[in-house]
N, CA, C and O atoms as a GROMACS GRO file, in nm:
protein
  412
    1MET      N    1  -1.295  -2.934   0.038
    1MET     CA    2  -1.186  -2.858   0.097
    1MET      C    3  -1.237  -2.716   0.125
    1MET      O    4  -1.303  -2.655   0.040
    2ASP      N    5  -1.206  -2.664   0.243
    2ASP     CA    6  -1.256  -2.530   0.275
    2ASP      C    7  -1.171  -2.422   0.207
    2ASP      O    8  -1.064  -2.448   0.153
    3ARG      N    9  -1.222  -2.301   0.212
    3ARG     CA   10  -1.158  -2.190   0.142
    3ARG      C   11  -1.016  -2.164   0.190
    3ARG      O   12  -0.926  -2.142   0.110
    4ILE      N   13  -0.995  -2.168   0.321
    4ILE     CA   14  -0.862  -2.143   0.376
    4ILE      C   15  -0.763  -2.247   0.325
    4ILE      O   16  -0.652  -2.212   0.284
    5ALA      N   17  -0.802  -2.372   0.326
    5ALA     CA   18  -0.714  -2.478   0.277
    5ALA      C   19  -0.683  -2.460   0.129
    5ALA      O   20  -0.569  -2.480   0.086
    6ARG      N   21  -0.784  -2.423   0.051
    6ARG     CA   22  -0.761  -2.402  -0.094
    6ARG      C   23  -0.665  -2.287  -0.118
    6ARG      O   24  -0.574  -2.298  -0.200
    7ILE      N   25  -0.685  -2.177  -0.047
    7ILE     CA   26  -0.597  -2.061  -0.065
    7ILE      C   27  -0.455  -2.097  -0.024
    7ILE      O   28  -0.359  -2.061  -0.094
    8LYS      N   29  -0.439  -2.168   0.087
    8LYS     CA   30  -0.306  -2.210   0.131
    8LYS      C   31  -0.240  -2.300   0.028
    8LYS      O   32  -0.119  -2.292   0.006
    9GLU      N   33  -0.319  -2.385  -0.035
    9GLU     CA   34  -0.267  -2.473  -0.140
    9GLU      C   35  -0.215  -2.390  -0.257
    9GLU      O   36  -0.107  -2.417  -0.310
   10PHE      N   37  -0.290  -2.289  -0.298
   10PHE     CA   38  -0.246  -2.201  -0.407
   10PHE      C   39  -0.119  -2.125  -0.366
   10PHE      O   40  -0.031  -2.101  -0.449
   11LEU      N   41  -0.112  -2.087  -0.240
   11LEU     CA   42   0.004  -2.012  -0.191
   11LEU      C   43   0.132  -2.094  -0.191
   11LEU      O   44   0.241  -2.038  -0.198
   12VAL      N   45   0.120  -2.224  -0.183
   12VAL     CA   46   0.238  -2.309  -0.190
   12VAL      C   47   0.309  -2.286  -0.324
   12VAL      O   48   0.431  -2.277  -0.330
   13ALA      N   49   0.230  -2.278  -0.430
   13ALA     CA   50   0.286  -2.256  -0.564
   13ALA      C   51   0.324  -2.110  -0.588
   13ALA      O   52   0.416  -2.082  -0.665
   14ASN      N   53   0.255  -2.018  -0.521
   14ASN     CA   54   0.278  -1.873  -0.541
   14ASN      C   55   0.282  -1.802  -0.406
   14ASN      O   56   0.189  -1.729  -0.373
   15PRO      N   57   0.387  -1.822  -0.328
   15PRO     CA   58   0.389  -1.771  -0.191
   15PRO      C   59   0.387  -1.618  -0.178
   15PRO      O   60   0.353  -1.566  -0.072
   16ASN      N   61   0.422  -1.548  -0.284
   16ASN     CA   62   0.425  -1.402  -0.277
   16ASN      C   63   0.308  -1.337  -0.349
   16ASN      O   64   0.310  -1.216  -0.375
   17ASP      N   65   0.206  -1.414  -0.381
   17ASP     CA   66   0.089  -1.361  -0.451
   17ASP      C   67   0.005  -1.280  -0.352
   17ASP      O   68  -0.062  -1.336  -0.265
   18ASN      N   69   0.009  -1.149  -0.366
   18ASN     CA   70  -0.061  -1.061  -0.272
   18ASN      C   71  -0.212  -1.078  -0.277
   18ASN      O   72  -0.280  -1.062  -0.176
   19PHE      N   73  -0.266  -1.108  -0.392
   19PHE     CA   74  -0.410  -1.130  -0.401
   19PHE      C   75  -0.450  -1.249  -0.314
   19PHE      O   76  -0.548  -1.242  -0.239
   20LEU      N   77  -0.375  -1.357  -0.324
   20LEU     CA   78  -0.404  -1.476  -0.242
   20LEU      C   79  -0.380  -1.449  -0.094
   20LEU      O   80  -0.459  -1.493  -0.011
   21ARG      N   81  -0.273  -1.379  -0.061
   21ARG     CA   82  -0.244  -1.348   0.078
   21ARG      C   83  -0.354  -1.259   0.138
   21ARG      O   84  -0.396  -1.278   0.251
   22HIS      N   85  -0.398  -1.161   0.059
   22HIS     CA   86  -0.506  -1.072   0.102
   22HIS      C   87  -0.634  -1.154   0.124
   22HIS      O   88  -0.703  -1.137   0.225
   23ALA      N   89  -0.664  -1.242   0.030
   23ALA     CA   90  -0.784  -1.326   0.042
   23ALA      C   91  -0.776  -1.415   0.167
   23ALA      O   92  -0.876  -1.434   0.236
   24LEU      N   93  -0.658  -1.468   0.195
   24LEU     CA   94  -0.642  -1.551   0.314
   24LEU      C   95  -0.662  -1.469   0.440
   24LEU      O   96  -0.725  -1.515   0.536
   25ALA      N   97  -0.610  -1.346   0.442
   25ALA     CA   98  -0.630  -1.259   0.558
   25ALA      C   99  -0.779  -1.232   0.581
   25ALA      O  100  -0.825  -1.232   0.695
   26LEU      N  101  -0.854  -1.210   0.474
   26LEU     CA  102  -0.998  -1.188   0.487
   26LEU      C  103  -1.068  -1.312   0.541
   26LEU      O  104  -1.162  -1.301   0.621
   27GLU      N  105  -1.024  -1.429   0.499
   27GLU     CA  106  -1.081  -1.553   0.551
   27GLU      C  107  -1.048  -1.567   0.700
   27GLU      O  108  -1.132  -1.613   0.778
   28PHE      N  109  -0.928  -1.529   0.740
   28PHE     CA  110  -0.891  -1.535   0.881
   28PHE      C  111  -0.982  -1.444   0.964
   28PHE      O  112  -1.021  -1.480   1.075
   29ILE      N  113  -1.016  -1.327   0.910
   29ILE     CA  114  -1.106  -1.237   0.982
   29ILE      C  115  -1.242  -1.305   1.004
   29ILE      O  116  -1.301  -1.292   1.111
   30LYS      N  117  -1.289  -1.377   0.903
   30LYS     CA  118  -1.419  -1.445   0.913
   30LYS      C  119  -1.422  -1.547   1.027
   30LYS      O  120  -1.526  -1.571   1.087
   31ILE      N  121  -1.306  -1.607   1.056
   31ILE     CA  122  -1.303  -1.708   1.164
   31ILE      C  123  -1.244  -1.649   1.292
   31ILE      O  124  -1.208  -1.723   1.384
   32ALA      N  125  -1.235  -1.517   1.298
   32ALA     CA  126  -1.186  -1.445   1.416
   32ALA      C  127  -1.039  -1.472   1.449
   32ALA      O  128  -0.998  -1.465   1.564
   33ASP      N  129  -0.960  -1.505   1.346
   33ASP     CA  130  -0.815  -1.518   1.364
   33ASP      C  131  -0.754  -1.381   1.330
   33ASP      O  132  -0.690  -1.364   1.227
   34ASN      N  133  -0.777  -1.285   1.420
   34ASN     CA  134  -0.731  -1.149   1.395
   34ASN      C  135  -0.580  -1.139   1.391
   34ASN      O  136  -0.525  -1.059   1.315
   35THR      N  137  -0.512  -1.218   1.471
   35THR     CA  138  -0.366  -1.216   1.473
   35THR      C  139  -0.310  -1.263   1.339
   35THR      O  140  -0.217  -1.203   1.286
   36GLY      N  141  -0.366  -1.370   1.286
   36GLY     CA  142  -0.322  -1.420   1.156
   36GLY      C  143  -0.350  -1.322   1.044
   36GLY      O  144  -0.266  -1.300   0.957
   37ALA      N  145  -0.468  -1.262   1.048
   37ALA     CA  146  -0.505  -1.164   0.945
   37ALA      C  147  -0.412  -1.043   0.952
   37ALA      O  148  -0.363  -0.996   0.850
   38ARG      N  149  -0.391  -0.994   1.073
   38ARG     CA  150  -0.305  -0.878   1.090
   38ARG      C  151  -0.164  -0.904   1.038
   38ARG      O  152  -0.105  -0.821   0.970
   39ALA      N  153  -0.110  -1.021   1.072
   39ALA     CA  154   0.026  -1.055   1.028
   39ALA      C  155   0.034  -1.058   0.875
   39ALA      O  156   0.132  -1.010   0.817
   40LEU      N  157  -0.066  -1.114   0.811
   40LEU     CA  158  -0.066  -1.119   0.664
   40LEU      C  159  -0.075  -0.980   0.603
   40LEU      O  160   0.003  -0.946   0.514
   41PHE      N  161  -0.170  -0.899   0.651
   41PHE     CA  162  -0.183  -0.763   0.598
   41PHE      C  163  -0.054  -0.683   0.617
   41PHE      O  164  -0.009  -0.614   0.526
   42GLU      N  165   0.003  -0.692   0.737
   42GLU     CA  166   0.127  -0.618   0.764
   42GLU      C  167   0.240  -0.667   0.675
   42GLU      O  168   0.320  -0.586   0.627
   43SER      N  169   0.247  -0.795   0.652
   43SER     CA  170   0.350  -0.851   0.565
   43SER      C  171   0.333  -0.800   0.421
   43SER      O  172   0.429  -0.758   0.357
   44ILE      N  173   0.210  -0.805   0.373
   44ILE     CA  174   0.182  -0.756   0.237
   44ILE      C  175   0.226  -0.611   0.223
   44ILE      O  176   0.297  -0.575   0.129
   45LEU      N  177   0.185  -0.526   0.318
   45LEU     CA  178   0.210  -0.383   0.306
   45LEU      C  179   0.355  -0.346   0.335
   45LEU      O  180   0.402  -0.243   0.285
   46THR      N  181   0.424  -0.424   0.412
   46THR     CA  182   0.566  -0.400   0.436
   46THR      C  183   0.646  -0.434   0.310
   46THR      O  184   0.737  -0.361   0.271
   47GLU      N  185   0.611  -0.545   0.248
   47GLU     CA  186   0.682  -0.591   0.129
   47GLU      C  187   0.639  -0.517   0.002
   47GLU      O  188   0.720  -0.495  -0.088
   48THR      N  189   0.511  -0.478  -0.003
   48THR     CA  190   0.455  -0.416  -0.124
   48THR      C  191   0.366  -0.300  -0.084
   48THR      O  192   0.244  -0.311  -0.086
   49PRO      N  193   0.427  -0.186  -0.046
   49PRO     CA  194   0.346  -0.074   0.005
   49PRO      C  195   0.244  -0.019  -0.095
   49PRO      O  196   0.150   0.051  -0.056
   50ASP      N  197   0.260  -0.050  -0.223
   50ASP     CA  198   0.165   0.000  -0.322
   50ASP      C  199   0.045  -0.092  -0.342
   50ASP      O  200  -0.036  -0.069  -0.431
   51TYR      N  201   0.032  -0.197  -0.259
   51TYR     CA  202  -0.085  -0.285  -0.266
   51TYR      C  203  -0.197  -0.219  -0.184
   51TYR      O  204  -0.227  -0.260  -0.072
   52VAL      N  205  -0.256  -0.118  -0.242
   52VAL     CA  206  -0.345  -0.025  -0.174
   52VAL      C  207  -0.466  -0.092  -0.109
   52VAL      O  208  -0.512  -0.046  -0.005
   53GLY      N  209  -0.517  -0.197  -0.166
   53GLY     CA  210  -0.638  -0.260  -0.116
   53GLY      C  211  -0.629  -0.314   0.027
   53GLY      O  212  -0.731  -0.329   0.094
   54SER      N  213  -0.509  -0.341   0.074
   54SER     CA  214  -0.495  -0.399   0.208
   54SER      C  215  -0.495  -0.296   0.320
   54SER      O  216  -0.518  -0.331   0.435
   55TYR      N  217  -0.470  -0.170   0.289
   55TYR     CA  218  -0.464  -0.068   0.394
   55TYR      C  219  -0.597  -0.054   0.468
   55TYR      O  220  -0.600  -0.052   0.591
   56TYR      N  221  -0.704  -0.046   0.394
   56TYR     CA  222  -0.836  -0.029   0.455
   56TYR      C  223  -0.866  -0.145   0.550
   56TYR      O  224  -0.909  -0.125   0.663
   57HIS      N  225  -0.844  -0.267   0.502
   57HIS     CA  226  -0.879  -0.384   0.582
   57HIS      C  227  -0.791  -0.396   0.706
   57HIS      O  228  -0.839  -0.433   0.813
   58LEU      N  229  -0.663  -0.365   0.693
   58LEU     CA  230  -0.576  -0.369   0.810
   58LEU      C  231  -0.618  -0.263   0.912
   58LEU      O  232  -0.628  -0.292   1.031
   59ALA      N  233  -0.642  -0.143   0.867
   59ALA     CA  234  -0.681  -0.036   0.959
   59ALA      C  235  -0.814  -0.068   1.028
   59ALA      O  236  -0.828  -0.045   1.148
   60LYS      N  237  -0.911  -0.119   0.952
   60LYS     CA  238  -1.040  -0.158   1.012
   60LYS      C  239  -1.020  -0.267   1.117
   60LYS      O  240  -1.082  -0.264   1.224
   61LEU      N  241  -0.935  -0.363   1.087
   61LEU     CA  242  -0.906  -0.470   1.182
   61LEU      C  243  -0.843  -0.413   1.309
   61LEU      O  244  -0.879  -0.453   1.420
   62LEU      N  245  -0.750  -0.320   1.292
   62LEU     CA  246  -0.686  -0.258   1.408
   62LEU      C  247  -0.789  -0.181   1.492
   62LEU      O  248  -0.781  -0.181   1.615
   63GLU      N  249  -0.883  -0.115   1.426
   63GLU     CA  250  -0.990  -0.048   1.500
   63GLU      C  251  -1.065  -0.149   1.586
   63GLU      O  252  -1.091  -0.123   1.704
   64GLN      N  253  -1.101  -0.263   1.528
   64GLN     CA  254  -1.174  -0.366   1.602
   64GLN      C  255  -1.092  -0.422   1.717
   64GLN      O  256  -1.147  -0.470   1.816
   65MET      N  257  -0.960  -0.417   1.703
   65MET     CA  258  -0.871  -0.467   1.807
   65MET      C  259  -0.837  -0.357   1.909
   65MET      O  260  -0.748  -0.375   1.992
   66ASN      N  261  -0.908  -0.244   1.900
   66ASN     CA  262  -0.888  -0.129   1.990
   66ASN      C  263  -0.748  -0.071   1.983
   66ASN      O  264  -0.691  -0.028   2.084
   67GLU      N  265  -0.693  -0.070   1.863
   67GLU     CA  266  -0.561  -0.009   1.840
   67GLU      C  267  -0.580   0.110   1.745
   67GLU      O  268  -0.530   0.110   1.632
   68GLN      N  269  -0.653   0.210   1.795
   68GLN     CA  270  -0.690   0.324   1.713
   68GLN      C  271  -0.569   0.402   1.660
   68GLN      O  272  -0.569   0.447   1.546
   69THR      N  273  -0.467   0.419   1.742
   69THR     CA  274  -0.350   0.495   1.699
   69THR      C  275  -0.284   0.428   1.578
   69THR      O  276  -0.247   0.495   1.482
   70LEU      N  277  -0.269   0.298   1.586
   70LEU     CA  278  -0.211   0.225   1.473
   70LEU      C  279  -0.304   0.229   1.352
   70LEU      O  280  -0.258   0.241   1.238
   71ALA      N  281  -0.433   0.218   1.375
   71ALA     CA  282  -0.529   0.225   1.264
   71ALA      C  283  -0.515   0.358   1.191
   71ALA      O  284  -0.514   0.362   1.068
   72ILE      N  285  -0.504   0.466   1.266
   72ILE     CA  286  -0.488   0.598   1.206
   72ILE      C  287  -0.361   0.602   1.121
   72ILE      O  288  -0.363   0.654   1.010
   73GLU      N  289  -0.252   0.548   1.172
   73GLU     CA  290  -0.126   0.545   1.097
   73GLU      C  291  -0.142   0.470   0.965
   73GLU      O  292  -0.094   0.515   0.861
   74TRP      N  293  -0.209   0.354   0.970
   74TRP     CA  294  -0.226   0.276   0.847
   74TRP      C  295  -0.321   0.345   0.749
   74TRP      O  296  -0.299   0.339   0.628
   75TYR      N  297  -0.426   0.410   0.800
   75TYR     CA  298  -0.511   0.488   0.709
   75TYR      C  299  -0.428   0.596   0.639
   75TYR      O  300  -0.440   0.616   0.518
   76GLU      N  301  -0.345   0.666   0.716
   76GLU     CA  302  -0.264   0.773   0.658
   76GLU      C  303  -0.166   0.719   0.554
   76GLU      O  304  -0.150   0.778   0.447
   77LYS      N  305  -0.101   0.607   0.585
   77LYS     CA  306  -0.010   0.544   0.488
   77LYS      C  307  -0.087   0.504   0.362
   77LYS      O  308  -0.039   0.524   0.251
   78GLY      N  309  -0.204   0.448   0.382
   78GLY     CA  310  -0.286   0.407   0.268
   78GLY      C  311  -0.329   0.523   0.181
   78GLY      O  312  -0.328   0.513   0.058
   79MET      N  313  -0.368   0.633   0.245
   79MET     CA  314  -0.407   0.751   0.167
   79MET      C  315  -0.289   0.803   0.086
   79MET      O  316  -0.306   0.842  -0.030
   80ALA      N  317  -0.171   0.802   0.144
   80ALA     CA  318  -0.052   0.849   0.073
   80ALA      C  319  -0.022   0.758  -0.047
   80ALA      O  320   0.009   0.807  -0.156
   81GLU      N  321  -0.033   0.628  -0.028
   81GLU     CA  322  -0.008   0.534  -0.138
   81GLU      C  323  -0.116   0.545  -0.246
   81GLU      O  324  -0.085   0.538  -0.365
   82ALA      N  325  -0.241   0.560  -0.205
   82ALA     CA  326  -0.350   0.574  -0.302
   82ALA      C  327  -0.332   0.701  -0.385
   82ALA      O  328  -0.357   0.703  -0.505
   83LYS      N  329  -0.287   0.807  -0.318
   83LYS     CA  330  -0.263   0.932  -0.390
   83LYS      C  331  -0.150   0.914  -0.491
   83LYS      O  332  -0.159   0.961  -0.605
   84LYS      N  333  -0.042   0.846  -0.448
   84LYS     CA  334   0.070   0.819  -0.540
   84LYS      C  335   0.024   0.739  -0.660
   84LYS      O  336   0.069   0.763  -0.773
   85ALA      N  337  -0.064   0.643  -0.637
   85ALA     CA  338  -0.114   0.556  -0.743
   85ALA      C  339  -0.225   0.620  -0.825
   85ALA      O  340  -0.274   0.563  -0.922
   86LYS      N  341  -0.265   0.740  -0.784
   86LYS     CA  342  -0.377   0.811  -0.849
   86LYS      C  343  -0.506   0.726  -0.845
   86LYS      O  344  -0.584   0.722  -0.940
   87ASP      N  345  -0.524   0.658  -0.732
   87ASP     CA  346  -0.641   0.573  -0.710
   87ASP      C  347  -0.739   0.651  -0.621
   87ASP      O  348  -0.740   0.635  -0.499
   88GLN      N  349  -0.819   0.734  -0.685
   88GLN     CA  350  -0.910   0.822  -0.612
   88GLN      C  351  -1.015   0.746  -0.533
   88GLN      O  352  -1.051   0.786  -0.422
   89HIS      N  353  -1.063   0.637  -0.589
   89HIS     CA  354  -1.166   0.558  -0.519
   89HIS      C  355  -1.112   0.506  -0.386
   89HIS      O  356  -1.177   0.521  -0.282
   90SER      N  357  -0.995   0.445  -0.389
   90SER     CA  358  -0.935   0.393  -0.264
   90SER      C  359  -0.903   0.507  -0.168
   90SER      O  360  -0.923   0.495  -0.048
   91TYR      N  361  -0.854   0.617  -0.222
   91TYR     CA  362  -0.823   0.732  -0.138
   91TYR      C  363  -0.948   0.778  -0.064
   91TYR      O  364  -0.946   0.801   0.057
   92ASN      N  365  -1.058   0.792  -0.137
   92ASN     CA  366  -1.183   0.839  -0.076
   92ASN      C  367  -1.233   0.742   0.031
   92ASN      O  368  -1.281   0.784   0.136
   93GLU      N  369  -1.222   0.613   0.004
   93GLU     CA  370  -1.265   0.511   0.099
   93GLU      C  371  -1.181   0.518   0.228
   93GLU      O  372  -1.234   0.514   0.338
   94LEU      N  373  -1.050   0.530   0.211
   94LEU     CA  374  -0.960   0.539   0.326
   94LEU      C  375  -0.984   0.669   0.404
   94LEU      O  376  -0.986   0.669   0.527
   95GLN      N  377  -1.003   0.777   0.332
   95GLN     CA  378  -1.023   0.906   0.397
   95GLN      C  379  -1.154   0.906   0.478
   95GLN      O  380  -1.157   0.958   0.590
   96ALA      N  381  -1.259   0.849   0.422
   96ALA     CA  382  -1.388   0.845   0.493
   96ALA      C  383  -1.374   0.763   0.623
   96ALA      O  384  -1.424   0.804   0.728
   97ALA      N  385  -1.308   0.649   0.615
   97ALA     CA  386  -1.290   0.566   0.734
   97ALA      C  387  -1.201   0.637   0.836
   97ALA      O  388  -1.226   0.631   0.957
   98TYR      N  389  -1.098   0.704   0.787
   98TYR     CA  390  -1.007   0.779   0.871
   98TYR      C  391  -1.082   0.890   0.946
   98TYR      O  392  -1.067   0.907   1.066
   99GLU      N  393  -1.164   0.964   0.872
   99GLU     CA  394  -1.240   1.074   0.932
   99GLU      C  395  -1.343   1.022   1.032
   99GLU      O  396  -1.366   1.085   1.136
  100ASP      N  397  -1.405   0.908   1.002
  100ASP     CA  398  -1.499   0.848   1.098
  100ASP      C  399  -1.429   0.814   1.229
  100ASP      O  400  -1.488   0.827   1.336
  101LEU      N  401  -1.306   0.772   1.221
  101LEU     CA  402  -1.232   0.734   1.340
  101LEU      C  403  -1.179   0.855   1.416
  101LEU      O  404  -1.186   0.860   1.539
  102VAL      N  405  -1.128   0.952   1.343
  102VAL     CA  406  -1.060   1.067   1.406
  102VAL      C  407  -1.157   1.172   1.457
  102VAL      O  408  -1.135   1.231   1.562
  103TYR      N  409  -1.265   1.196   1.382
  103TYR     CA  410  -1.353   1.308   1.418
  103TYR      C  411  -1.480   1.264   1.485
  103TYR      O  412  -1.563   1.348   1.520
   0.00000   0.00000   0.00000
């Protein structure tokens, strides 16, 4: 059974598990299903804005999809959430990607 099928199987039992949803989105990126990945990341962050790990990946995906304005917005939201969570590592990662895009 491939990774996507296994993750989907786990999600049947735990449909709101953000770790599994995030992992599935990353698998979708690997197979170039950017629409599926984007929908999952956006769903995670809309429902659970403090799930800081997904901001970077969503914004990077948006950059690849030539949606720089949206990518900037998600980087900014992610930095705000990382700051609230006192997650300096994630904040620095988001800020560096944000600065690479903006400047």
